[in-house]
C-alpha positions in Angstrom: 13.2 -9.3 -19.4 15.1 -9.4 -15.9 12.2 -7.3 -14.3 8.3 -8.3 -13.1 6.2 -5.0 -13.2 3.8 -5.3 -10.1 0.9 -2.6 -10.7 0.4 -1.2 -7.0 -2.9 0.3 -6.4 -2.4 4.3 -7.5 -1.9 4.7 -11.1 1.8 4.9 -12.5 3.4 3.4 -8.8 4.7 0.3 -10.0 6.9 -2.4 -7.7 9.9 -3.4 -9.8 11.2 -7.0 -8.9 14.8 -7.7 -10.5 15.4 -11.0 -11.8 18.0 -12.5 -9.0 20.9 -15.1 -10.3 22.4 -16.2 -7.5 25.3 -18.8 -7.1 28.2 -19.7 -4.8 30.0 -17.0 -5.7 26.7 -14.0 -4.5 24.3 -13.0 -6.9 24.1 -10.7 -9.8 21.3 -8.7 -11.0 20.2 -5.3 -13.2 19.1 -2.7 -11.8 17.7 -0.5 -14.2 17.2 -0.8 -18.1 15.3 1.5 -19.7 14.0 -0.6 -23.2 12.6 -3.0 -20.8 11.0 0.0 -18.4 9.5 1.5 -21.2 7.7 -1.5 -22.5 5.4 -0.8 -19.0 5.2 3.2 -20.1 8.1 4.0 -17.5 9.6 6.6 -20.0 11.4 8.9 -17.8 15.3 9.9 -18.6 16.9 9.9 -15.6 19.3 12.6 -15.0 20.5 12.0 -11.2 21.4 9.7 -8.8 21.1 9.8 -4.9 22.1 7.9 -2.2 21.5 8.4 1.7 22.3 6.7 4.9 19.8 6.7 7.3 19.3 4.7 11.0 16.4 3.1 12.5 13.2 5.1 13.2 14.4 7.7 10.5 11.4 8.8 8.0 11.9 10.6 5.2 9.3 12.7 3.9 6.9 13.1 2.6 8.5 15.3 -0.1 7.8 16.5 -3.9 9.1 18.9 -6.4 6.7 21.1 -7.7 6.7 22.5 -11.5 8.6 23.0 -13.7 11.0 20.8 -11.1 8.3 17.7 -11.0 10.3 14.2 -10.4 9.9 10.7 -10.7 12.0 8.8 -8.9 13.1 4.8 -9.1 13.5 4.2 -5.3 16.1 1.1 -3.8 17.3 0.1 -0.6 21.0 -1.4 -0.9 21.6 -2.1 2.7 19.0 -2.6 5.9 15.1 -2.1 4.8 12.9 0.7 4.6 8.6 1.0 4.5 8.2 3.2 1.2 5.5 5.7 0.1 4.6 7.5 -2.1 0.9 9.3 -2.3 -1.2 10.8 -5.2 -1.2 15.2 -5.7 -2.7 14.9 -8.8 -5.9 17.3 -8.7 -7.5 15.7 -11.1 -6.5 12.0 -10.4 -9.3 9.3 -8.9 -6.9 8.3 -6.4 -5.7 11.8 -4.7 -4.1 11.3 -1.5 -3.9 7.7 -1.9 -1.3 6.0 -1.0 0.8 3.0 -2.1 3.5 1.5 0.2 6.1 -1.7 0.3 8.9 -2.7 2.1 11.8 -2.6 0.1 15.3 -4.4 1.0 18.3 -5.7 0.8 17.0 -9.8 0.8 13.8 -8.7 -1.9 15.8 -6.0 -4.3 12.6 -4.6 -5.1 12.4 -1.1 -6.7 9.7 1.0 -6.1 8.8 3.9 -9.3 7.1 6.9 -8.4 5.9 8.9 -11.1 6.0 13.0 -11.1 2.9 13.9 -9.7 3.6 11.8 -6.0 4.8 12.4 -2.2 7.5 10.3 -1.8 8.9 9.2 1.9 10.1 6.4 3.9 11.0 4.9 6.9 14.5 3.0 7.9 13.2 -0.6 9.4 16.9 -1.7 9.9 19.4 -0.9 12.3 21.4 1.1 9.1 19.2 1.9 6.2 21.1 2.7 2.4 18.8 4.3 -0.1 19.9 5.0 -3.5 17.6 7.0 -5.9 17.3 7.7 -9.7 15.3 11.2 -10.5 14.7 12.3 -13.4 14.6 16.0 -12.9 17.7 17.5 -10.7 16.9 18.7 -7.1 15.8 22.4 -7.2 15.3 23.9 -3.4 12.7 26.6 -4.8 10.7 24.0 -5.7 10.8 21.8 -2.7 7.2 20.8 -1.1 6.2 18.3 0.9 3.6 16.6 3.0 3.0 15.7 6.6 3.7 12.4 6.8 1.2 12.1 9.6 -1.9 13.3 7.8 -4.8 11.9 9.0 -6.7 12.0 5.8 -4.4 10.1 3.9 -3.6 7.7 7.1 -0.6 6.0 6.1 0.1 3.0 8.2 3.5 3.5 9.5 5.3 0.9 11.5 6.0 3.1 14.3 4.5 6.0 16.0 7.3 7.9 17.1 9.5 8.8 13.9 12.9 10.6 14.0 11.9 13.3 11.6 14.4 16.4 10.0 12.7 20.1 11.2 11.2 20.6 8.2 9.1 17.2 7.8 7.5 18.0 11.2 6.0 21.3 9.8 4.7 20.3 5.8 1.1 20.9 5.1 -1.8 18.7 5.1 -3.4 17.1 2.2 -6.4 19.5 2.2 -4.3 22.4 2.9 -2.2 21.8 -0.4 -5.7 21.4 -2.2 -6.7 24.5 -0.4 -3.9 26.1 -2.0 -3.6 25.0 -5.3 0.0 22.9 -4.3 -1.4 19.8 -6.5 -0.1 19.1 -9.6 
């Protein structure tokens, strides 16, 4: 199998470690193989690939798509390094409000699988980071939602205190507000 799968601290979130074949020409690895993912329970049908480029200190997140447009993702950093985070927003989950995080980089080539029902975001740790991710449902502006990046109840230990944020990412609601307004999965 060209991948090693590591369960992280919340159900359904996997760190995917590809097998890298190196020689004097460089390296080769498989980035996606449906049959191998299916063996560990990842049975998403990916329909869109996305690509972003950001500079040091940019935090993109914490985003999600509401039903019926919810998305599962496989995220990978192909240049630079990011601190990648998924937060459980499933209303009946014993890990509601808990997060899983990992540094994804061009050096380790790891990927993070984020199932439906989670908010996702990342912080750029290198001068430049280029991130590619697959989603199993197209983006829909009317289904867009988010969780404030620095929610004190979630308590994500971001590596920097003053990230560069889009205006919308500065104004997402807290977990308690999402719970109160019934915005969970």
